LOMI-209789 format. One line per 5 residues: number of its first residue (from 0); their letters; for each residue y, z, x of C-alpha. Coordinates in nm, 3 decimals. Example, Ala and Ser with C-alpha at 12.3 -4.5 7.8 and 13.67 -1.06 7.14 Angstrom:
BEGIN
0> as> -0.450,0.780,1.230; -0.106,0.714,1.367
END
This chain:
BEGIN
0> maasa> -2.036,0.530,0.764; -2.125,0.382,0.395; -1.917,0.393,0.123; -1.964,0.698,-0.153; -1.957,0.689,-0.522
5> rppar> -1.672,0.814,-0.709; -1.764,1.161,-0.786; -1.778,1.220,-1.145; -1.554,1.342,-1.423; -1.580,1.717,-1.352
10> ttwca> -1.674,1.724,-0.972; -1.314,1.711,-0.730; -1.303,1.698,-0.321; -1.179,2.005,-0.141; -0.815,1.999,-0.016
15> rcgay> -0.907,2.121,0.297; -1.287,1.979,0.394; -1.336,1.639,0.211; -1.665,1.779,0.067; -1.734,1.723,-0.302
20> lsvap> -1.680,2.015,-0.581; -1.777,2.109,-0.868; -1.545,2.214,-1.109; -1.627,2.456,-1.468; -1.520,2.298,-1.797
25> garsv> -1.131,2.403,-1.815; -1.076,2.581,-1.453; -0.744,2.476,-1.300; -0.901,2.584,-0.914; -1.206,2.574,-0.703
30> rcalc> -1.300,2.749,-0.408; -1.484,2.557,-0.166; -1.848,2.694,-0.069; -1.826,2.528,0.308; -1.458,2.620,0.450
35> havtr> -1.371,2.902,0.143; -1.040,2.723,0.056; -0.874,2.694,-0.285; -0.798,2.376,-0.460; -0.640,2.312,-0.704
40> verrp> -0.792,2.129,-0.992; -0.561,1.806,-1.111; -0.558,1.752,-1.558; -0.500,1.415,-1.623; -0.561,1.343,-1.990
45> hglhh> -0.393,1.030,-2.022; -0.522,0.885,-1.773; -0.854,0.973,-1.875; -0.723,0.876,-2.196; -0.620,0.540,-2.107
50> aavgf> -0.965,0.482,-1.894; -1.153,0.541,-2.157; -0.923,0.317,-2.400; -0.985,-0.007,-2.124; -1.351,0.076,-2.120
55> ikgli> -1.362,0.067,-2.464; -1.191,-0.282,-2.432; -1.385,-0.400,-2.159; -1.704,-0.316,-2.346; -1.607,-0.489,-2.663
60> nsfas> -1.515,-0.809,-2.479; -1.838,-0.838,-2.337; -1.997,-0.852,-2.658; -1.715,-1.110,-2.772; -1.778,-1.527,-2.756
65> pqapp> -1.693,-1.683,-2.423; -1.344,-1.790,-2.418; -1.165,-2.018,-2.165; -0.980,-1.814,-1.871; -0.683,-1.682,-1.900
70> ppsss> -0.371,-1.898,-1.829; -0.246,-1.914,-1.453; -0.066,-1.591,-1.318; 0.265,-1.600,-1.160; 0.103,-1.597,-0.826
75> saasf> -0.050,-1.957,-0.881; 0.043,-2.318,-0.726; 0.124,-2.429,-1.143; 0.376,-2.124,-1.136; 0.580,-2.233,-0.806
80> pqlpa> 0.463,-2.564,-0.711; 0.679,-2.559,-0.416; 0.807,-2.310,-0.209; 1.152,-2.335,-0.092; 1.293,-2.467,0.233
85> sypra> 1.469,-2.226,0.412; 1.080,-2.031,0.427; 0.977,-2.066,0.706; 0.693,-2.302,0.811; 0.337,-2.082,0.751
90> rgckk> 0.100,-2.363,0.850; -0.007,-2.323,1.215; 0.117,-1.959,1.226; -0.138,-1.762,1.359; 0.027,-1.417,1.322
95> rallv> 0.313,-1.440,1.006; 0.416,-1.148,0.810; 0.650,-1.118,0.521; 0.864,-0.822,0.519; 1.080,-0.678,0.219
100> gisya> 1.357,-0.377,0.212; 1.546,-0.308,-0.117; 1.820,-0.128,-0.115; 1.898,-0.120,-0.488; 2.277,-0.121,-0.386
105> gtrye> 2.506,-0.017,-0.699; 2.215,0.127,-0.941; 2.143,0.526,-0.918; 1.787,0.434,-0.744; 2.027,0.304,-0.438
110> lkgav> 1.847,0.351,-0.077; 1.968,0.384,0.225; 1.716,0.336,0.510; 1.525,0.009,0.367; 1.682,-0.269,0.488
115> ndvnc> 1.649,-0.106,0.841; 1.259,-0.053,0.753; 1.261,-0.385,0.771; 1.480,-0.452,1.106; 1.262,-0.157,1.280
120> mgyll> 0.937,-0.330,1.164; 1.030,-0.688,1.274; 1.128,-0.558,1.616; 0.774,-0.365,1.631; 0.566,-0.686,1.473
125> rerfg> 0.795,-0.930,1.759; 0.747,-0.678,2.039; 0.415,-0.498,2.063; 0.215,-0.762,1.914; 0.371,-1.047,1.962
130> fpadc> 0.475,-1.223,1.629; 0.712,-1.482,1.669; 1.004,-1.488,1.506; 1.006,-1.781,1.354; 0.662,-1.694,1.160
135> ilvlt> 0.869,-1.401,0.989; 0.958,-1.395,0.618; 1.264,-1.137,0.558; 1.352,-1.036,0.178; 1.666,-0.824,0.151
140> qedgd> 1.932,-0.739,-0.123; 2.171,-0.842,0.101; 2.097,-1.219,0.233; 2.307,-1.479,0.157; 2.012,-1.726,0.128
145> pyrvp> 1.935,-1.663,-0.261; 1.578,-1.738,-0.210; 1.568,-1.430,0.000; 1.654,-1.192,-0.216; 1.383,-0.956,-0.298
150> trgnl> 1.368,-1.082,-0.682; 1.024,-1.058,-0.890; 1.022,-1.436,-0.886; 1.151,-1.439,-0.480; 0.885,-1.175,-0.398
155> mralr> 0.599,-1.356,-0.553; 0.694,-1.677,-0.420; 0.685,-1.463,-0.059; 0.365,-1.353,-0.128; 0.189,-1.694,-0.186
160> wlvdg> 0.362,-1.777,0.180; 0.199,-1.547,0.343; -0.141,-1.628,0.254; -0.062,-1.992,0.191; -0.252,-2.211,0.453
165> atsgd> -0.415,-1.850,0.609; -0.720,-2.003,0.824; -0.950,-1.810,1.058; -0.866,-1.626,1.316; -0.501,-1.559,1.156
170> slvfh> -0.304,-1.236,1.146; -0.084,-1.162,0.823; 0.160,-0.854,0.764; 0.316,-0.715,0.457; 0.568,-0.455,0.470
175> fsghg> 0.784,-0.341,0.170; 1.010,-0.068,0.176; 1.178,0.050,-0.129; 1.057,0.208,-0.515; 0.689,0.181,-0.648
180> vqkld> 0.608,0.350,-1.016; 0.312,0.372,-1.242; 0.203,0.204,-1.537; -0.056,0.204,-1.780; -0.366,0.047,-1.731
185> nngde> -0.440,-0.219,-1.986; -0.793,-0.367,-1.916; -0.973,-0.113,-1.775; -1.011,-0.187,-1.398; -0.829,0.196,-1.272
190> adgyd> -1.059,0.489,-1.236; -0.767,0.692,-1.312; -0.605,0.505,-1.598; -0.328,0.392,-1.411; -0.168,0.030,-1.263
195> ealcp> 0.032,0.094,-0.954; 0.342,-0.156,-0.921; 0.656,-0.242,-0.671; 1.000,-0.285,-0.798; 1.159,-0.593,-0.706
200> vdfed> 1.550,-0.549,-0.712; 1.521,-0.754,-1.085; 1.255,-0.447,-1.232; 1.477,-0.365,-1.526; 1.618,-0.739,-1.572
205> pcggv> 1.411,-0.837,-1.914; 1.364,-1.201,-1.706; 1.235,-0.980,-1.378; 1.011,-0.669,-1.384; 0.780,-0.529,-1.188
210> ildde> 0.491,-0.652,-0.968; 0.136,-0.492,-1.102; -0.081,-0.402,-0.832; -0.333,-0.665,-1.023; -0.114,-0.937,-0.932
215> inati> -0.026,-0.856,-0.569; -0.418,-0.823,-0.556; -0.467,-1.183,-0.748; -0.202,-1.319,-0.452; -0.304,-1.194,-0.092
220> vrplg> -0.581,-1.030,-0.133; -0.869,-1.287,-0.358; -0.756,-1.592,-0.139; -0.773,-1.445,0.219; -1.115,-1.641,0.370
225> rgvkl> -1.326,-1.544,0.657; -1.179,-1.459,0.956; -0.864,-1.426,0.778; -0.705,-1.060,0.831; -0.413,-0.912,0.653
230> haivd> -0.245,-0.541,0.700; -0.019,-0.434,0.424; 0.234,-0.140,0.471; 0.384,-0.001,0.165; 0.673,0.219,0.210
235> tchsg> 0.714,0.355,-0.184; 0.635,0.584,-0.407; 0.282,0.591,-0.576; 0.118,0.375,-0.366; -0.235,0.484,-0.244
240> tildl> -0.395,0.156,-0.412; -0.123,-0.113,-0.432; -0.351,-0.329,-0.326; -0.627,-0.285,-0.557; -0.878,-0.226,-0.274
245> pylcr> -1.252,-0.155,-0.329; -1.237,0.166,-0.067; -1.049,0.427,0.017; -1.069,0.688,0.281; -1.015,1.008,0.205
250> lsrtg> -0.947,1.191,0.508; -0.925,1.602,0.553; -0.711,1.790,0.778; -1.022,1.841,0.942; -1.095,1.536,1.043
255> ywqwe> -1.387,1.490,0.823; -1.362,1.145,0.631; -1.548,0.966,0.366; -1.496,0.583,0.195; -1.452,0.647,-0.166
260> nqqtr> -1.552,0.371,-0.438; -1.244,0.287,-0.634; -1.413,-0.006,-0.816; -1.448,0.010,-1.187; -1.744,-0.147,-1.422
265> fsseq> -1.441,-0.397,-1.485; -1.322,-0.444,-1.177; -1.641,-0.492,-1.002; -1.616,-0.805,-0.736; -1.249,-0.941,-0.892
270> kctsg> -1.072,-0.690,-0.640; -1.253,-0.817,-0.300; -1.148,-1.107,-0.070; -1.330,-1.430,-0.015; -1.445,-1.329,0.304
275> glais> -1.143,-1.213,0.488; -1.021,-0.849,0.581; -0.816,-0.691,0.379; -0.646,-0.310,0.533; -0.367,-0.164,0.387
280> isgcg> -0.192,0.186,0.504; 0.056,0.351,0.245; 0.335,0.586,0.226; 0.153,0.843,0.008; -0.131,0.852,-0.283
285> dsqts> -0.132,0.759,-0.610; 0.026,1.054,-0.771; 0.244,1.120,-0.511; 0.585,1.001,-0.446; 0.761,0.955,-0.127
290> qdtta> 1.035,1.039,0.096; 1.344,0.881,0.026; 1.523,0.695,0.278; 1.791,0.949,0.393; 1.495,1.140,0.601
295> fsgst> 1.723,1.020,0.879; 2.055,0.969,0.986; 2.279,0.881,1.322; 2.283,0.564,1.380; 2.018,0.446,1.120
300> stgam> 1.861,0.579,0.793; 1.487,0.510,0.746; 1.150,0.594,0.511; 0.947,0.916,0.660; 0.641,0.675,0.607
305> tysfi> 0.813,0.415,0.793; 0.932,0.595,1.120; 0.602,0.842,1.110; 0.357,0.464,1.147; 0.601,0.366,1.397
310> kaves> 0.579,0.662,1.566; 0.207,0.630,1.532; 0.184,0.319,1.709; 0.431,0.390,1.980; 0.342,0.655,2.088
315> epgtt> -0.055,0.585,2.094; -0.065,0.190,2.157; -0.454,0.088,2.145; -0.492,0.354,1.854; -0.769,0.359,1.597
320> ygrll> -0.655,0.360,1.212; -0.835,0.716,1.232; -0.586,0.881,1.506; -0.359,0.619,1.350; -0.369,0.799,1.012
325> tamra> -0.466,1.159,1.135; -0.063,1.103,1.367; 0.131,0.943,1.062; 0.044,1.304,0.900; 0.090,1.532,1.106
330> tirdn> 0.462,1.389,1.147; 0.507,1.420,0.824; 0.393,1.811,0.786; 0.527,1.860,1.137; 0.907,1.752,0.997
335> ggelg> 0.896,1.421,1.199; 0.764,1.585,1.517; 0.944,1.771,1.803; 0.948,1.437,1.998; 1.110,1.135,1.856
340> ipgpi> 0.942,0.763,1.904; 0.955,0.653,2.263; 1.100,0.327,2.406; 1.356,0.134,2.300; 1.256,0.154,1.942
345> gtffr> 1.347,0.487,1.951; 1.726,0.445,2.042; 1.758,0.351,1.642; 1.583,0.735,1.526; 1.773,1.055,1.505
350> rvitf> 1.589,1.383,1.329; 1.837,1.555,1.122; 1.644,1.695,0.799; 1.272,1.816,0.693; 1.056,1.556,0.562
355> scaqe> 0.904,1.667,0.222; 0.518,1.769,0.273; 0.387,1.645,-0.086; 0.300,1.278,0.052; 0.012,1.175,0.239
360> pqlca> -0.045,0.775,0.374; -0.317,0.659,0.278; -0.580,0.401,0.401; -0.735,0.172,0.187; -0.961,-0.147,0.237
365> setfd> -1.168,-0.442,0.137; -1.487,-0.340,0.356; -1.604,0.040,0.473; -1.639,0.054,0.892; -1.560,0.370,1.158
370> iyrkp> -1.196,0.490,1.111; -1.221,0.641,1.476; -1.436,0.402,1.624; -1.232,0.058,1.522; -0.895,-0.026,1.701
375> fll> -0.561,-0.082,1.474; -0.440,-0.440,1.591; -0.217,-0.615,1.395
END
């Protein structure tokens, strides 16, 4: 299905059927003429303001005299001339994965299940999708190797490791379980005026900081060559467009779906791959928060998104992207579902409390496709 343009400022999406709706000036809600559902209209004056600021900045820059390109970002080879010797040898691995789980131990942001998330994802990748154990790099706060602690610097190095030397036929996976935030957009490439960002363990440290979606895109999306496939599975708040991919899939509860173009005048082709395919499955929309990783207890706690993802994959091998996303959302809406995860991995989980229904997993991609015909395969 062809991608649709982002709706104008005074239109919105029907929360039930996904149709475009015209919004009267000042209105706080609108009724759909097709399904008669009432959709609340979000008012984000700050986002619109900063989007306008970015537009003006970009317009001024377009008339300025040409300047030299900016210095390399922290993800470039110049910043990290050599990867740590303790990292797995990436070149030659047709399937490789980077799994990051941050507990923020000893802080007020502490999470109980982030490390369990990556352990379960590692098991799924090895047993279900055939990823070699020696081609999986895990970063956790509890690791004794200082290069495997998920600081900003180590995480940027690990992202570079993930795509280093990738060639046609390679399958790459990036899984992150931790905190995410939004930051004001300063370059006009965000339609809503906000950048999304991951929080490394040192995100509040003056020598550390968050990792913006702009940096993630530059490090693991743009380098993807033809025939290389990347899946990002991100279990954080504000993660809908965390890879800055061009297209966001709008999926209603009735199954209606449509690709929405996320590119602005100032993002253009800069956010695209170099011929490869990038897909992200995230825990919630950009303006939403994900359920804390205390949603489960017993032998293991884990994040709601990670749980719903693993359950969908294990319950229906060979599922499509559309069915996967629908199943994940249904699991969260139904408080985890009546049945748990089947198979050996299910022994890690025991559902005891309800989910938050304020989050809906999202699907983004570097190119459009039929979500109900394309099989999900890592």
